[in-house]
PQR file of N, CA, C, O and H, with PARSE charges and radii, in Angstrom:
ATOM      1  N   UNK A   1      -3.587 -20.586   6.736 -0.4000 1.5000
ATOM      2  CA  UNK A   1      -2.235 -20.601   7.237 -0.0000 2.0000
ATOM      3  C   UNK A   1      -1.366 -19.717   6.342  0.5500 1.7000
ATOM      4  O   UNK A   1      -1.406 -19.829   5.117 -0.5500 1.4000
ATOM      5  N   UNK A   2      -0.596 -18.857   6.955 -0.4000 1.5000
ATOM      6  CA  UNK A   2       0.270 -17.948   6.209 -0.0000 2.0000
ATOM      7  C   UNK A   2       1.417 -18.735   5.581  0.5500 1.7000
ATOM      8  O   UNK A   2       1.974 -19.649   6.189 -0.5500 1.4000
ATOM      9  H   UNK A   2      -0.563 -18.767   7.951  0.4000 1.0000
ATOM     10  N   UNK A   3       1.748 -18.363   4.370 -0.4000 1.5000
ATOM     11  CA  UNK A   3       2.868 -18.977   3.645 -0.0000 2.0000
ATOM     12  C   UNK A   3       3.946 -17.927   3.421  0.5500 1.7000
ATOM     13  O   UNK A   3       3.672 -16.727   3.410 -0.5500 1.4000
ATOM     14  H   UNK A   3       1.296 -17.621   3.876  0.4000 1.0000
ATOM     15  N   UNK A   4       5.172 -18.396   3.243 -0.4000 1.5000
ATOM     16  CA  UNK A   4       6.315 -17.512   3.052 -0.0000 2.0000
ATOM     17  C   UNK A   4       7.057 -17.892   1.786  0.5500 1.7000
ATOM     18  O   UNK A   4       7.245 -19.072   1.489 -0.5500 1.4000
ATOM     19  H   UNK A   4       5.394 -19.371   3.252  0.4000 1.0000
ATOM     20  N   UNK A   5       7.479 -16.873   1.042 -0.4000 1.5000
ATOM     21  CA  UNK A   5       8.150 -17.052  -0.240 -0.0000 2.0000
ATOM     22  C   UNK A   5       9.500 -16.351  -0.192  0.5500 1.7000
ATOM     23  O   UNK A   5       9.655 -15.328   0.474 -0.5500 1.4000
ATOM     24  H   UNK A   5       7.327 -15.915   1.283  0.4000 1.0000
ATOM     25  N   UNK A   6      10.464 -16.905  -0.897 -0.4000 1.5000
ATOM     26  CA  UNK A   6      11.778 -16.287  -0.980 -0.0000 2.0000
ATOM     27  C   UNK A   6      11.695 -15.021  -1.829  0.5500 1.7000
ATOM     28  O   UNK A   6      10.939 -14.960  -2.798 -0.5500 1.4000
ATOM     29  H   UNK A   6      10.337 -17.736  -1.438  0.4000 1.0000
ATOM     30  N   UNK A   7      12.468 -14.028  -1.459 -0.4000 1.5000
ATOM     31  CA  UNK A   7      12.506 -12.795  -2.247 -0.0000 2.0000
ATOM     32  C   UNK A   7      13.102 -13.044  -3.636  0.5500 1.7000
ATOM     33  O   UNK A   7      12.895 -12.242  -4.547 -0.5500 1.4000
ATOM     34  H   UNK A   7      13.082 -14.078  -0.671  0.4000 1.0000
ATOM     35  N   UNK A   8      13.830 -14.130  -3.805 -0.4000 1.5000
ATOM     36  CA  UNK A   8      14.375 -14.486  -5.123 -0.0000 2.0000
ATOM     37  C   UNK A   8      13.417 -15.351  -5.934  0.5500 1.7000
ATOM     38  O   UNK A   8      13.648 -15.602  -7.117 -0.5500 1.4000
ATOM     39  H   UNK A   8      13.998 -14.782  -3.065  0.4000 1.0000
ATOM     40  N   UNK A   9      12.349 -15.802  -5.298 -0.4000 1.5000
ATOM     41  CA  UNK A   9      11.256 -16.551  -5.929 -0.0000 2.0000
ATOM     42  C   UNK A   9      11.684 -17.835  -6.631  0.5500 1.7000
ATOM     43  O   UNK A   9      10.978 -18.314  -7.519 -0.5500 1.4000
ATOM     44  H   UNK A   9      12.162 -15.598  -4.337  0.4000 1.0000
ATOM     45  N   UNK A  10      12.830 -18.403  -6.247 -0.4000 1.5000
ATOM     46  CA  UNK A  10      13.276 -19.647  -6.862 -0.0000 2.0000
ATOM     47  C   UNK A  10      13.134 -20.841  -5.914  0.5500 1.7000
ATOM     48  O   UNK A  10      13.375 -21.978  -6.320 -0.5500 1.4000
ATOM     49  H   UNK A  10      13.403 -18.014  -5.525  0.4000 1.0000
ATOM     50  N   UNK A  11      12.752 -20.602  -4.676 -0.4000 1.5000
ATOM     51  CA  UNK A  11      12.559 -21.673  -3.695 -0.0000 2.0000
ATOM     52  C   UNK A  11      11.076 -21.923  -3.508  0.5500 1.7000
ATOM     53  O   UNK A  11      10.245 -21.072  -3.826 -0.5500 1.4000
ATOM     54  H   UNK A  11      12.556 -19.678  -4.347  0.4000 1.0000
ATOM     55  N   UNK A  12      10.748 -23.105  -2.985 -0.4000 1.5000
ATOM     56  CA  UNK A  12       9.334 -23.431  -2.761 -0.0000 2.0000
ATOM     57  C   UNK A  12       8.745 -22.550  -1.660  0.5500 1.7000
ATOM     58  O   UNK A  12       9.469 -22.040  -0.805 -0.5500 1.4000
ATOM     59  H   UNK A  12      11.423 -23.796  -2.727  0.4000 1.0000
ATOM     60  N   UNK A  13       7.446 -22.381  -1.693 -0.4000 1.5000
ATOM     61  CA  UNK A  13       6.724 -21.626  -0.669 -0.0000 2.0000
ATOM     62  C   UNK A  13       6.626 -22.518   0.564  0.5500 1.7000
ATOM     63  O   UNK A  13       6.338 -23.710   0.455 -0.5500 1.4000
ATOM     64  H   UNK A  13       6.858 -22.794  -2.388  0.4000 1.0000
ATOM     65  N   UNK A  14       6.869 -21.934   1.739 -0.4000 1.5000
ATOM     66  CA  UNK A  14       6.931 -22.708   2.976 -0.0000 2.0000
ATOM     67  C   UNK A  14       6.039 -22.114   4.054  0.5500 1.7000
ATOM     68  O   UNK A  14       5.529 -21.001   3.919 -0.5500 1.4000
ATOM     69  H   UNK A  14       7.103 -20.965   1.827  0.4000 1.0000
ATOM     70  N   UNK A  15       5.860 -22.879   5.130 -0.4000 1.5000
ATOM     71  CA  UNK A  15       5.121 -22.401   6.297 -0.0000 2.0000
ATOM     72  C   UNK A  15       6.049 -21.563   7.173  0.5500 1.7000
ATOM     73  O   UNK A  15       7.251 -21.485   6.922 -0.5500 1.4000
ATOM     74  H   UNK A  15       6.274 -23.783   5.239  0.4000 1.0000
ATOM     75  N   UNK A  16       5.485 -20.947   8.190 -0.4000 1.5000
ATOM     76  CA  UNK A  16       6.288 -20.162   9.125 -0.0000 2.0000
ATOM     77  C   UNK A  16       7.354 -21.032   9.781  0.5500 1.7000
ATOM     78  O   UNK A  16       8.525 -20.656   9.833 -0.5500 1.4000
ATOM     79  H   UNK A  16       4.508 -21.010   8.394  0.4000 1.0000
ATOM     80  N   UNK A  17       6.947 -22.197  10.281 -0.4000 1.5000
ATOM     81  CA  UNK A  17       7.904 -23.070  10.966 -0.0000 2.0000
ATOM     82  C   UNK A  17       9.030 -23.491  10.035  0.5500 1.7000
ATOM     83  O   UNK A  17      10.192 -23.521  10.440 -0.5500 1.4000
ATOM     84  H   UNK A  17       5.995 -22.503  10.239  0.4000 1.0000
ATOM     85  N   UNK A  18       8.697 -23.813   8.801 -0.4000 1.5000
ATOM     86  CA  UNK A  18       9.737 -24.200   7.843 -0.0000 2.0000
ATOM     87  C   UNK A  18      10.695 -23.038   7.593  0.5500 1.7000
ATOM     88  O   UNK A  18      11.912 -23.224   7.594 -0.5500 1.4000
ATOM     89  H   UNK A  18       7.753 -23.789   8.472  0.4000 1.0000
ATOM     90  N   UNK A  19      10.151 -21.846   7.379 -0.4000 1.5000
ATOM     91  CA  UNK A  19      10.997 -20.674   7.138 -0.0000 2.0000
ATOM     92  C   UNK A  19      11.902 -20.404   8.335  0.5500 1.7000
ATOM     93  O   UNK A  19      13.075 -20.065   8.174 -0.5500 1.4000
ATOM     94  H   UNK A  19       9.163 -21.696   7.378  0.4000 1.0000
ATOM     95  N   UNK A  20      11.353 -20.555   9.525 -0.4000 1.5000
ATOM     96  CA  UNK A  20      12.124 -20.318  10.741 -0.0000 2.0000
ATOM     97  C   UNK A  20      13.267 -21.319  10.863  0.5500 1.7000
ATOM     98  O   UNK A  20      14.391 -20.944  11.195 -0.5500 1.4000
ATOM     99  H   UNK A  20      10.401 -20.830   9.656  0.4000 1.0000
ATOM    100  N   UNK A  21      12.982 -22.582  10.596 -0.4000 1.5000
ATOM    101  CA  UNK A  21      14.004 -23.621  10.734 -0.0000 2.0000
ATOM    102  C   UNK A  21      15.034 -23.597   9.598  0.5500 1.7000
ATOM    103  O   UNK A  21      16.209 -23.897   9.814 -0.5500 1.4000
ATOM    104  H   UNK A  21      12.068 -22.887  10.326  0.4000 1.0000
ATOM    105  N   UNK A  22      14.595 -23.244   8.407 -0.4000 1.5000
ATOM    106  CA  UNK A  22      15.513 -23.179   7.268 -0.0000 2.0000
ATOM    107  C   UNK A  22      16.430 -21.965   7.387  0.5500 1.7000
ATOM    108  O   UNK A  22      17.619 -22.040   7.080 -0.5500 1.4000
ATOM    109  H   UNK A  22      13.641 -23.001   8.231  0.4000 1.0000
ATOM    110  N   UNK A  23      15.865 -20.851   7.835 -0.4000 1.5000
ATOM    111  CA  UNK A  23      16.634 -19.604   7.913 -0.0000 2.0000
ATOM    112  C   UNK A  23      16.621 -18.919   6.566  0.5500 1.7000
ATOM    113  O   UNK A  23      15.570 -18.476   6.102 -0.5500 1.4000
ATOM    114  H   UNK A  23      14.898 -20.790   8.085  0.4000 1.0000
ATOM    115  N   UNK A  24      17.765 -18.827   5.939 -0.4000 1.5000
ATOM    116  CA  UNK A  24      17.823 -18.216   4.609 -0.0000 2.0000
ATOM    117  C   UNK A  24      17.362 -19.235   3.576  0.5500 1.7000
ATOM    118  O   UNK A  24      17.712 -20.412   3.653 -0.5500 1.4000
ATOM    119  H   UNK A  24      18.618 -19.186   6.316  0.4000 1.0000
ATOM    120  N   UNK A  25      16.579 -18.777   2.620 -0.4000 1.5000
ATOM    121  CA  UNK A  25      16.056 -19.667   1.577 -0.0000 2.0000
ATOM    122  C   UNK A  25      17.207 -20.273   0.770  0.5500 1.7000
ATOM    123  O   UNK A  25      18.259 -19.648   0.630 -0.5500 1.4000
ATOM    124  H   UNK A  25      16.295 -17.820   2.558  0.4000 1.0000
ATOM    125  N   UNK A  26      17.015 -21.484   0.240 -0.4000 1.5000
ATOM    126  CA  UNK A  26      18.062 -22.130  -0.555 -0.0000 2.0000
ATOM    127  C   UNK A  26      18.540 -21.305  -1.750  0.5500 1.7000
ATOM    128  O   UNK A  26      19.671 -21.479  -2.205 -0.5500 1.4000
ATOM    129  H   UNK A  26      16.161 -21.992   0.353  0.4000 1.0000
ATOM    130  N   UNK A  27      17.701 -20.415  -2.260 -0.4000 1.5000
ATOM    131  CA  UNK A  27      18.106 -19.574  -3.398 -0.0000 2.0000
ATOM    132  C   UNK A  27      18.765 -18.265  -2.928  0.5500 1.7000
ATOM    133  O   UNK A  27      18.952 -17.334  -3.712 -0.5500 1.4000
ATOM    134  H   UNK A  27      16.782 -20.274  -1.890  0.4000 1.0000
ATOM    135  N   UNK A  28      19.114 -18.217  -1.628 -0.4000 1.5000
ATOM    136  CA  UNK A  28      19.788 -17.088  -0.982 -0.0000 2.0000
ATOM    137  C   UNK A  28      18.912 -15.852  -0.816  0.5500 1.7000
ATOM    138  O   UNK A  28      19.411 -14.766  -0.523 -0.5500 1.4000
ATOM    139  H   UNK A  28      18.962 -18.973  -0.991  0.4000 1.0000
ATOM    140  N   UNK A  29      17.611 -16.022  -1.003 -0.4000 1.5000
ATOM    141  CA  UNK A  29      16.686 -14.931  -0.740 -0.0000 2.0000
ATOM    142  C   UNK A  29      16.260 -14.941   0.718  0.5500 1.7000
ATOM    143  O   UNK A  29      16.660 -15.816   1.486 -0.5500 1.4000
ATOM    144  H   UNK A  29      17.206 -16.905  -1.241  0.4000 1.0000
ATOM    145  N   UNK A  30      15.462 -13.981   1.087 -0.4000 1.5000
ATOM    146  CA  UNK A  30      14.902 -13.904   2.429 -0.0000 2.0000
ATOM    147  C   UNK A  30      13.437 -14.297   2.362  0.5500 1.7000
ATOM    148  O   UNK A  30      12.743 -13.944   1.409 -0.5500 1.4000
ATOM    149  H   UNK A  30      15.137 -13.270   0.464  0.4000 1.0000
ATOM    150  N   UNK A  31      12.960 -15.023   3.364 -0.4000 1.5000
ATOM    151  CA  UNK A  31      11.553 -15.396   3.387 -0.0000 2.0000
ATOM    152  C   UNK A  31      10.691 -14.214   3.798  0.5500 1.7000
ATOM    153  O   UNK A  31      10.953 -13.551   4.802 -0.5500 1.4000
ATOM    154  H   UNK A  31      13.523 -15.309   4.139  0.4000 1.0000
ATOM    155  N   UNK A  32       9.674 -13.965   3.013 -0.4000 1.5000
ATOM    156  CA  UNK A  32       8.707 -12.900   3.268 -0.0000 2.0000
ATOM    157  C   UNK A  32       7.311 -13.506   3.143  0.5500 1.7000
ATOM    158  O   UNK A  32       7.128 -14.476   2.408 -0.5500 1.4000
ATOM    159  H   UNK A  32       9.461 -14.503   2.197  0.4000 1.0000
ATOM    160  N   UNK A  33       6.323 -12.950   3.852 -0.4000 1.5000
ATOM    161  CA  UNK A  33       4.952 -13.458   3.709 -0.0000 2.0000
ATOM    162  C   UNK A  33       4.483 -13.311   2.265  0.5500 1.7000
ATOM    163  O   UNK A  33       4.871 -12.374   1.567 -0.5500 1.4000
ATOM    164  H   UNK A  33       6.472 -12.163   4.450  0.4000 1.0000
ATOM    165  N   UNK A  34       3.651 -14.239   1.833 -0.4000 1.5000
ATOM    166  CA  UNK A  34       3.122 -14.163   0.470 -0.0000 2.0000
ATOM    167  C   UNK A  34       2.122 -13.028   0.321  0.5500 1.7000
ATOM    168  O   UNK A  34       1.826 -12.594  -0.792 -0.5500 1.4000
ATOM    169  H   UNK A  34       3.336 -15.000   2.400  0.4000 1.0000
ATOM    170  N   UNK A  35       1.602 -12.551   1.447 -0.4000 1.5000
ATOM    171  CA  UNK A  35       0.728 -11.380   1.408 -0.0000 2.0000
ATOM    172  C   UNK A  35       0.989 -10.522   2.641  0.5500 1.7000
ATOM    173  O   UNK A  35       1.356 -11.034   3.699 -0.5500 1.4000
ATOM    174  H   UNK A  35       1.842 -12.904   2.351  0.4000 1.0000
ATOM    175  N   UNK A  36       0.798  -9.230   2.497 -0.4000 1.5000
ATOM    176  CA  UNK A  36       0.956  -8.316   3.619 -0.0000 2.0000
ATOM    177  C   UNK A  36      -0.434  -8.071   4.203  0.5500 1.7000
ATOM    178  O   UNK A  36      -1.332  -7.565   3.530 -0.5500 1.4000
ATOM    179  H   UNK A  36       0.499  -8.814   1.638  0.4000 1.0000
ATOM    180  N   UNK A  37      -0.580  -8.438   5.451 -0.4000 1.5000
ATOM    181  CA  UNK A  37      -1.888  -8.335   6.103 -0.0000 2.0000
ATOM    182  C   UNK A  37      -2.154  -6.904   6.558  0.5500 1.7000
ATOM    183  O   UNK A  37      -1.234  -6.139   6.845 -0.5500 1.4000
ATOM    184  H   UNK A  37       0.150  -8.850   5.997  0.4000 1.0000
ATOM    185  N   UNK A  38      -3.420  -6.574   6.613 -0.4000 1.5000
ATOM    186  CA  UNK A  38      -3.830  -5.234   7.040 -0.0000 2.0000
ATOM    187  C   UNK A  38      -4.350  -5.280   8.463  0.5500 1.7000
ATOM    188  O   UNK A  38      -4.885  -6.292   8.916 -0.5500 1.4000
ATOM    189  H   UNK A  38      -4.167  -7.196   6.379  0.4000 1.0000
ATOM    190  N   UNK A  39      -4.185  -4.172   9.153 -0.4000 1.5000
ATOM    191  CA  UNK A  39      -4.723  -4.014  10.495 -0.0000 2.0000
ATOM    192  C   UNK A  39      -5.893  -3.042  10.433  0.5500 1.7000
ATOM    193  O   UNK A  39      -5.868  -2.055   9.698 -0.5500 1.4000
ATOM    194  H   UNK A  39      -3.751  -3.350   8.785  0.4000 1.0000
ATOM    195  N   UNK A  40      -6.909  -3.343  11.214 -0.4000 1.5000
ATOM    196  CA  UNK A  40      -8.071  -2.446  11.264 -0.0000 2.0000
ATOM    197  C   UNK A  40      -7.703  -1.185  12.043  0.5500 1.7000
ATOM    198  O   UNK A  40      -6.698  -1.152  12.754 -0.5500 1.4000
ATOM    199  H   UNK A  40      -6.930  -4.145  11.811  0.4000 1.0000
ATOM    200  N   UNK A  41      -8.513  -0.171  11.901 -0.4000 1.5000
ATOM    201  CA  UNK A  41      -8.288   1.070  12.653 -0.0000 2.0000
ATOM    202  C   UNK A  41      -8.320   0.795  14.158  0.5500 1.7000
ATOM    203  O   UNK A  41      -7.557   1.387  14.921 -0.5500 1.4000
ATOM    204  H   UNK A  41      -9.329  -0.198  11.324  0.4000 1.0000
ATOM    205  N   UNK A  42      -9.201  -0.101  14.572 -0.4000 1.5000
ATOM    206  CA  UNK A  42      -9.312  -0.440  15.989 -0.0000 2.0000
ATOM    207  C   UNK A  42      -8.035  -1.112  16.487  0.5500 1.7000
ATOM    208  O   UNK A  42      -7.545  -0.808  17.575 -0.5500 1.4000
ATOM    209  H   UNK A  42      -9.821  -0.582  13.952  0.4000 1.0000
ATOM    210  N   UNK A  43      -7.499  -2.033  15.673 -0.4000 1.5000
ATOM    211  CA  UNK A  43      -6.255  -2.706  16.058 -0.0000 2.0000
ATOM    212  C   UNK A  43      -5.122  -1.693  16.183  0.5500 1.7000
ATOM    213  O   UNK A  43      -4.366  -1.717  17.154 -0.5500 1.4000
ATOM    214  H   UNK A  43      -7.896  -2.280  14.789  0.4000 1.0000
ATOM    215  N   UNK A  44      -5.008  -0.812  15.209 -0.4000 1.5000
ATOM    216  CA  UNK A  44      -3.953   0.197  15.245 -0.0000 2.0000
ATOM    217  C   UNK A  44      -4.111   1.116  16.453  0.5500 1.7000
ATOM    218  O   UNK A  44      -3.127   1.449  17.113 -0.5500 1.4000
ATOM    219  H   UNK A  44      -5.622  -0.793  14.420  0.4000 1.0000
ATOM    220  N   UNK A  45      -5.331   1.521  16.741 -0.4000 1.5000
ATOM    221  CA  UNK A  45      -5.578   2.404  17.889 -0.0000 2.0000
ATOM    222  C   UNK A  45      -5.219   1.707  19.199  0.5500 1.7000
ATOM    223  O   UNK A  45      -4.741   2.351  20.133 -0.5500 1.4000
ATOM    224  H   UNK A  45      -6.130   1.250  16.205  0.4000 1.0000
ATOM    225  N   UNK A  46      -5.446   0.394  19.273 -0.4000 1.5000
ATOM    226  CA  UNK A  46      -5.137  -0.348  20.509 -0.0000 2.0000
ATOM    227  C   UNK A  46      -3.638  -0.365  20.791  0.5500 1.7000
ATOM    228  O   UNK A  46      -3.235  -0.511  21.946 -0.5500 1.4000
ATOM    229  H   UNK A  46      -5.834  -0.129  18.514  0.4000 1.0000
ATOM    230  N   UNK A  47      -2.808  -0.219  19.767 -0.4000 1.5000
ATOM    231  CA  UNK A  47      -1.361  -0.239  19.951 -0.0000 2.0000
ATOM    232  C   UNK A  47      -0.878   0.930  20.812  0.5500 1.7000
ATOM    233  O   UNK A  47       0.153   0.821  21.476 -0.5500 1.4000
ATOM    234  H   UNK A  47      -3.135  -0.100  18.830  0.4000 1.0000
ATOM    235  N   UNK A  48      -1.604   2.033  20.806 -0.4000 1.5000
ATOM    236  CA  UNK A  48      -1.199   3.214  21.572 -0.0000 2.0000
ATOM    237  C   UNK A  48      -1.164   2.930  23.071  0.5500 1.7000
ATOM    238  O   UNK A  48      -0.450   3.599  23.818 -0.5500 1.4000
ATOM    239  H   UNK A  48      -2.441   2.121  20.267  0.4000 1.0000
ATOM    240  N   UNK A  49      -1.931   1.942  23.503 -0.4000 1.5000
ATOM    241  CA  UNK A  49      -2.023   1.629  24.932 -0.0000 2.0000
ATOM    242  C   UNK A  49      -1.150   0.447  25.334  0.5500 1.7000
ATOM    243  O   UNK A  49      -1.179   0.017  26.487 -0.5500 1.4000
ATOM    244  H   UNK A  49      -2.511   1.398  22.896  0.4000 1.0000
ATOM    245  N   UNK A  50      -0.371  -0.082  24.385 -0.4000 1.5000
ATOM    246  CA  UNK A  50       0.405  -1.290  24.662 -0.0000 2.0000
ATOM    247  C   UNK A  50       1.898  -1.008  24.679  0.5500 1.7000
ATOM    248  O   UNK A  50       2.381  -0.019  24.128 -0.5500 1.4000
ATOM    249  H   UNK A  50      -0.348   0.267  23.449  0.4000 1.0000
ATOM    250  N   UNK A  51       2.607  -1.915  25.334 -0.4000 1.5000
ATOM    251  CA  UNK A  51       4.068  -1.865  25.339 -0.0000 2.0000
ATOM    252  C   UNK A  51       4.580  -2.462  24.034  0.5500 1.7000
ATOM    253  O   UNK A  51       3.868  -3.190  23.342 -0.5500 1.4000
ATOM    254  H   UNK A  51       2.215  -2.718  25.782  0.4000 1.0000
ATOM    255  N   UNK A  52       5.832  -2.137  23.712 -0.4000 1.5000
ATOM    256  CA  UNK A  52       6.434  -2.582  22.448 -0.0000 2.0000
ATOM    257  C   UNK A  52       6.326  -4.084  22.250  0.5500 1.7000
ATOM    258  O   UNK A  52       5.936  -4.534  21.172 -0.5500 1.4000
ATOM    259  H   UNK A  52       6.411  -1.546  24.274  0.4000 1.0000
ATOM    260  N   UNK A  53       6.666  -4.875  23.272 -0.4000 1.5000
ATOM    261  CA  UNK A  53       6.640  -6.329  23.109 -0.0000 2.0000
ATOM    262  C   UNK A  53       5.221  -6.863  22.883  0.5500 1.7000
ATOM    263  O   UNK A  53       5.046  -7.891  22.228 -0.5500 1.4000
ATOM    264  H   UNK A  53       6.984  -4.509  24.148  0.4000 1.0000
ATOM    265  N   UNK A  54       4.226  -6.186  23.410 -0.4000 1.5000
ATOM    266  CA  UNK A  54       2.836  -6.593  23.193 -0.0000 2.0000
ATOM    267  C   UNK A  54       2.418  -6.307  21.748  0.5500 1.7000
ATOM    268  O   UNK A  54       1.720  -7.108  21.126 -0.5500 1.4000
ATOM    269  H   UNK A  54       4.368  -5.351  23.943  0.4000 1.0000
ATOM    270  N   UNK A  55       2.849  -5.166  21.225 -0.4000 1.5000
ATOM    271  CA  UNK A  55       2.559  -4.831  19.825 -0.0000 2.0000
ATOM    272  C   UNK A  55       3.248  -5.821  18.900  0.5500 1.7000
ATOM    273  O   UNK A  55       2.644  -6.313  17.947 -0.5500 1.4000
ATOM    274  H   UNK A  55       3.416  -4.516  21.730  0.4000 1.0000
ATOM    275  N   UNK A  56       4.517  -6.112  19.184 -0.4000 1.5000
ATOM    276  CA  UNK A  56       5.270  -7.066  18.362 -0.0000 2.0000
ATOM    277  C   UNK A  56       4.581  -8.419  18.352  0.5500 1.7000
ATOM    278  O   UNK A  56       4.505  -9.064  17.307 -0.5500 1.4000
ATOM    279  H   UNK A  56       5.007  -5.712  19.959  0.4000 1.0000
ATOM    280  N   UNK A  57       4.080  -8.856  19.492 -0.4000 1.5000
ATOM    281  CA  UNK A  57       3.376 -10.137  19.577 -0.0000 2.0000
ATOM    282  C   UNK A  57       2.100 -10.107  18.747  0.5500 1.7000
ATOM    283  O   UNK A  57       1.808 -11.061  18.027 -0.5500 1.4000
ATOM    284  H   UNK A  57       4.142  -8.331  20.341  0.4000 1.0000
ATOM    285  N   UNK A  58       1.338  -9.023  18.840 -0.4000 1.5000
ATOM    286  CA  UNK A  58       0.091  -8.907  18.075 -0.0000 2.0000
ATOM    287  C   UNK A  58       0.355  -8.939  16.568  0.5500 1.7000
ATOM    288  O   UNK A  58      -0.392  -9.567  15.818 -0.5500 1.4000
ATOM    289  H   UNK A  58       1.575  -8.247  19.425  0.4000 1.0000
ATOM    290  N   UNK A  59       1.401  -8.271  16.133 -0.4000 1.5000
ATOM    291  CA  UNK A  59       1.749  -8.264  14.709 -0.0000 2.0000
ATOM    292  C   UNK A  59       2.211  -9.655  14.281  0.5500 1.7000
ATOM    293  O   UNK A  59       1.758 -10.172  13.260 -0.5500 1.4000
ATOM    294  H   UNK A  59       2.008  -7.760  16.742  0.4000 1.0000
ATOM    295  N   UNK A  60       3.101 -10.255  15.049 -0.4000 1.5000
ATOM    296  CA  UNK A  60       3.611 -11.590  14.715 -0.0000 2.0000
ATOM    297  C   UNK A  60       2.485 -12.624  14.687  0.5500 1.7000
ATOM    298  O   UNK A  60       2.478 -13.514  13.836 -0.5500 1.4000
ATOM    299  H   UNK A  60       3.469  -9.835  15.879  0.4000 1.0000
ATOM    300  N   UNK A  61       1.550 -12.509  15.601 -0.4000 1.5000
ATOM    301  CA  UNK A  61       0.451 -13.483  15.676 -0.0000 2.0000
ATOM    302  C   UNK A  61      -0.345 -13.529  14.369  0.5500 1.7000
ATOM    303  O   UNK A  61      -0.819 -14.592  13.971 -0.5500 1.4000
ATOM    304  H   UNK A  61       1.555 -11.787  16.292  0.4000 1.0000
ATOM    305  N   UNK A  62      -0.492 -12.392  13.707 -0.4000 1.5000
ATOM    306  CA  UNK A  62      -1.216 -12.372  12.433 -0.0000 2.0000
ATOM    307  C   UNK A  62      -0.511 -13.222  11.384  0.5500 1.7000
ATOM    308  O   UNK A  62      -1.164 -13.837  10.541 -0.5500 1.4000
ATOM    309  H   UNK A  62      -0.106 -11.528  14.031  0.4000 1.0000
ATOM    310  N   UNK A  63       0.811 -13.260  11.432 -0.4000 1.5000
ATOM    311  CA  UNK A  63       1.578 -13.997  10.436 -0.0000 2.0000
ATOM    312  C   UNK A  63       1.867 -15.436  10.842  0.5500 1.7000
ATOM    313  O   UNK A  63       2.062 -16.296   9.983 -0.5500 1.4000
ATOM    314  H   UNK A  63       1.341 -12.761  12.117  0.4000 1.0000
ATOM    315  N   UNK A  64       1.893 -15.699  12.123 -0.4000 1.5000
ATOM    316  CA  UNK A  64       2.196 -17.037  12.621 -0.0000 2.0000
ATOM    317  C   UNK A  64       0.918 -17.860  12.775  0.5500 1.7000
ATOM    318  O   UNK A  64       0.922 -19.073  12.565 -0.5500 1.4000
ATOM    319  H   UNK A  64       1.734 -15.000  12.820  0.4000 1.0000
ATOM    320  N   UNK A  65      -0.166 -17.196  13.142 -0.4000 1.5000
ATOM    321  CA  UNK A  65      -1.445 -17.874  13.294 -0.0000 2.0000
ATOM    322  C   UNK A  65      -1.382 -19.006  14.297  0.5500 1.7000
ATOM    323  O   UNK A  65      -0.870 -18.840  15.404 -0.5500 1.4000
ATOM    324  H   UNK A  65      -0.169 -16.211  13.313  0.4000 1.0000
ATOM    325  N   UNK A  66      -1.901 -20.151  13.910 -0.4000 1.5000
ATOM    326  CA  UNK A  66      -1.960 -21.287  14.833 -0.0000 2.0000
ATOM    327  C   UNK A  66      -0.741 -22.206  14.726  0.5500 1.7000
ATOM    328  O   UNK A  66      -0.750 -23.309  15.272 -0.5500 1.4000
ATOM    329  H   UNK A  66      -2.317 -20.286  13.010  0.4000 1.0000
ATOM    330  N   UNK A  67       0.297 -21.763  14.034 -0.4000 1.5000
ATOM    331  CA  UNK A  67       1.499 -22.593  13.930 -0.0000 2.0000
ATOM    332  C   UNK A  67       2.261 -22.666  15.241  0.5500 1.7000
ATOM    333  O   UNK A  67       3.064 -23.577  15.442 -0.5500 1.4000
ATOM    334  H   UNK A  67       0.305 -20.867  13.591  0.4000 1.0000
ATOM    335  N   UNK A  68       2.018 -21.713  16.137 -0.4000 1.5000
ATOM    336  CA  UNK A  68       2.575 -21.768  17.481 -0.0000 2.0000
ATOM    337  C   UNK A  68       1.396 -21.702  18.440  0.5500 1.7000
ATOM    338  O   UNK A  68       0.633 -20.736  18.437 -0.5500 1.4000
ATOM    339  H   UNK A  68       1.366 -20.973  15.973  0.4000 1.0000
ATOM    340  N   UNK A  69       1.254 -22.732  19.254 -0.4000 1.5000
ATOM    341  CA  UNK A  69       0.120 -22.794  20.175 -0.0000 2.0000
ATOM    342  C   UNK A  69       0.267 -21.760  21.278  0.5500 1.7000
ATOM    343  O   UNK A  69       1.357 -21.242  21.520 -0.5500 1.4000
ATOM    344  H   UNK A  69       1.874 -23.517  19.256  0.4000 1.0000
ATOM    345  N   UNK A  70      -0.842 -21.468  21.941 -0.4000 1.5000
ATOM    346  CA  UNK A  70      -0.822 -20.514  23.052 -0.0000 2.0000
ATOM    347  C   UNK A  70       0.147 -20.987  24.142  0.5500 1.7000
ATOM    348  O   UNK A  70       0.846 -20.173  24.746 -0.5500 1.4000
ATOM    349  H   UNK A  70      -1.727 -21.889  21.744  0.4000 1.0000
ATOM    350  N   UNK A  71       0.189 -22.296  24.394 -0.4000 1.5000
ATOM    351  CA  UNK A  71       1.074 -22.833  25.417 -0.0000 2.0000
ATOM    352  C   UNK A  71       2.539 -22.611  25.035  0.5500 1.7000
ATOM    353  O   UNK A  71       3.352 -22.273  25.895 -0.5500 1.4000
ATOM    354  H   UNK A  71      -0.379 -22.957  23.903  0.4000 1.0000
ATOM    355  N   UNK A  72       2.883 -22.796  23.765 -0.4000 1.5000
ATOM    356  CA  UNK A  72       4.258 -22.611  23.310 -0.0000 2.0000
ATOM    357  C   UNK A  72       4.658 -21.139  23.358  0.5500 1.7000
ATOM    358  O   UNK A  72       5.846 -20.833  23.465 -0.5500 1.4000
ATOM    359  H   UNK A  72       2.222 -23.071  23.067  0.4000 1.0000
ATOM    360  N   UNK A  73       3.704 -20.232  23.283 -0.4000 1.5000
ATOM    361  CA  UNK A  73       3.990 -18.807  23.278 -0.0000 2.0000
ATOM    362  C   UNK A  73       4.357 -18.265  24.639  0.5500 1.7000
ATOM    363  O   UNK A  73       4.917 -17.174  24.745 -0.5500 1.4000
ATOM    364  H   UNK A  73       2.739 -20.480  23.196  0.4000 1.0000
ATOM    365  N   UNK A  74       4.045 -19.018  25.688 -0.4000 1.5000
ATOM    366  CA  UNK A  74       4.298 -18.534  27.058 -0.0000 2.0000
ATOM    367  C   UNK A  74       5.761 -18.592  27.399  0.5500 1.7000
ATOM    368  O   UNK A  74       6.151 -18.224  28.507 -0.5500 1.4000
ATOM    369  H   UNK A  74       3.590 -19.904  25.603  0.4000 1.0000
TER
END
């Protein structure tokens, strides 16, 4: 599960849902993923055939993972 940390590093590390509901971190930083994920060459090449919203969904899915079910995504 992806975790998110404040850019000021003074707040606790949280899940995607927590970061979304909290908004700005209590230390006034912005929540960022604890790691930046990489895309394979195949994934990047597939973006050329997709619409913007489909690419955005594919990128977000890597960071959100199973915190939002397929049913909730519809």
